[in-house]
C-alpha positions as CSV (number, residue, x, y, z in Angstrom):
1,M,-45.9,-92.9,-32.7
2,S,-45.8,-89.2,-31.9
3,T,-43.6,-89.9,-28.9
4,L,-40.9,-91.3,-31.2
5,G,-41.4,-88.5,-33.8
6,A,-42.8,-90.9,-36.4
7,R,-45.4,-90.0,-39.0
8,L,-47.7,-91.7,-41.4
9,A,-46.2,-90.9,-44.8
10,R,-48.5,-92.9,-47.1
11,V,-51.7,-95.0,-46.9
12,G,-53.0,-97.2,-49.7
13,D,-55.2,-100.3,-50.0
14,G,-53.2,-102.9,-47.9
15,E,-50.1,-100.7,-47.8
16,V,-48.7,-98.2,-45.3
17,E,-45.5,-96.3,-45.0
18,I,-44.3,-94.8,-41.7
19,E,-41.3,-92.4,-41.5
20,L,-39.1,-91.9,-38.5
21,P,-36.4,-89.2,-38.6
22,W,-33.0,-89.8,-36.9
23,S,-33.0,-88.8,-33.2
24,D,-30.1,-89.0,-30.8
25,G,-32.6,-89.9,-28.2
26,L,-33.5,-93.1,-30.0
27,A,-29.9,-94.2,-30.7
28,Q,-28.3,-97.2,-29.0
29,Q,-24.8,-97.2,-27.5
30,H,-23.0,-97.6,-30.8
31,G,-24.7,-94.7,-32.5
32,F,-27.3,-96.7,-34.6
33,M,-31.0,-96.3,-34.4
34,H,-32.2,-98.6,-31.7
35,A,-33.8,-101.9,-32.8
36,G,-36.8,-101.2,-30.6
37,A,-37.6,-98.0,-32.6
38,I,-37.1,-99.9,-35.9
39,A,-39.4,-102.7,-34.6
40,T,-42.0,-100.2,-33.5
41,I,-42.4,-98.5,-36.9
42,A,-42.4,-101.9,-38.6
43,D,-45.1,-103.2,-36.3
44,S,-47.2,-100.1,-36.8
45,A,-46.8,-100.2,-40.5
46,C,-48.0,-103.9,-40.6
47,G,-50.9,-103.1,-38.3
48,Y,-52.1,-100.1,-40.2
49,A,-51.7,-101.9,-43.5
50,C,-54.0,-104.7,-42.2
51,L,-56.4,-102.1,-40.8
52,T,-56.9,-100.8,-44.4
53,R,-58.5,-104.1,-45.2
54,M,-60.7,-104.4,-42.2
55,P,-64.3,-103.2,-41.9
56,E,-64.8,-99.6,-40.9
57,G,-64.8,-99.1,-37.2
58,S,-62.4,-102.0,-36.6
59,A,-59.2,-101.8,-34.5
60,V,-56.1,-103.9,-34.7
61,L,-53.8,-105.6,-32.2
62,S,-50.5,-107.4,-32.9
63,V,-50.7,-111.1,-32.2
64,E,-47.0,-111.9,-33.0
65,F,-44.1,-110.7,-35.1
66,K,-40.6,-111.6,-36.1
67,V,-37.9,-109.1,-37.0
68,N,-34.8,-109.7,-38.9
69,L,-32.2,-107.0,-38.3
70,L,-30.2,-107.1,-41.5
71,S,-27.8,-104.1,-41.1
72,P,-27.0,-101.5,-38.5
73,A,-29.6,-98.8,-38.8
74,R,-27.7,-95.7,-39.9
75,G,-29.4,-92.9,-41.7
76,E,-31.2,-89.5,-41.5
77,M,-34.6,-91.1,-42.1
78,F,-36.1,-94.5,-41.7
79,A,-39.1,-95.8,-43.6
80,A,-41.2,-98.8,-42.7
81,R,-43.3,-100.1,-45.6
82,G,-46.0,-102.4,-44.4
83,R,-47.9,-104.6,-46.9
84,V,-50.8,-107.1,-46.3
85,V,-50.0,-110.7,-47.4
86,R,-53.4,-112.1,-46.4
87,A,-56.3,-110.4,-44.9
88,G,-58.7,-112.7,-43.0
89,R,-61.9,-111.9,-41.2
90,T,-60.2,-111.8,-37.8
91,I,-56.5,-112.7,-38.4
92,S,-54.3,-111.1,-41.0
93,V,-50.6,-111.4,-42.0
94,A,-48.4,-108.6,-43.1
95,T,-44.8,-107.9,-43.9
96,A,-42.7,-104.7,-43.6
97,D,-39.4,-103.6,-45.0
98,V,-37.5,-100.9,-43.0
99,L,-35.3,-98.8,-45.1
100,A,-32.6,-96.3,-44.1
101,R,-32.2,-93.1,-46.1
102,S,-29.3,-90.6,-46.1
103,G,-28.9,-87.5,-48.2
104,G,-28.4,-88.5,-51.9
105,E,-27.6,-92.1,-51.1
106,S,-30.0,-94.8,-52.2
107,E,-32.2,-96.6,-49.7
108,K,-30.7,-99.5,-47.7
109,I,-32.8,-102.2,-46.2
110,V,-32.0,-102.6,-42.5
111,A,-34.8,-104.8,-41.2
112,L,-37.7,-107.1,-42.3
113,M,-40.8,-108.0,-40.3
114,Q,-43.4,-110.6,-40.6
115,A,-46.4,-110.0,-38.4
116,T,-49.8,-111.5,-37.5
117,M,-52.6,-109.0,-36.6
118,M,-56.0,-109.5,-35.1
119,R,-59.1,-107.4,-35.8
120,V,-60.8,-106.3,-32.5
121,D,-63.8,-104.3,-31.5
122,P,-62.3,-100.9,-30.4
123,K,-64.8,-100.5,-27.5
124,N,-63.7,-103.6,-25.6
125,G,-60.6,-105.0,-27.3
126,V,-62.4,-108.3,-28.0
127,A,-61.8,-110.1,-31.3
128,G,-64.2,-109.0,-34.0
C-alpha cells in the first residue's frame, strides 16, 4: 500500500477504510485513477476488515473478488470502505465501496467490490 501512497484511515470491528490520494503516476490514459489502483485499495479494505474478525496472529489472503466500476474515478482522494458480511472460521466474505472525494463536493461512489478472504497461518501461508 505504501508504494501507491495509500494509508489506513480507520479500523473498527469488521470495518476498515483506506485512503488513496490522487497521483498522476496512477492515472490511466484518459486522466482517471487507474482501475487497478481502485481495485487494490478495495481488496485491501476487504481483507483488513476480515482480519479484524480473525483470531490474533492470523493472516489473510484473497480467494476471489469481483469489482463493478460504476463511474470514472475522478477526484483528489479515494476512500475504500470495507465491511465484513460474514466471518467464518477459515473463509469470510466482505464488501467495499470506493468513493471519490473532491474539494467541497460530496462523495461519489466509483466502484463496488465483493470479496472472499481466507484466514491463513502467517508462518507458512496455509489455511488456518
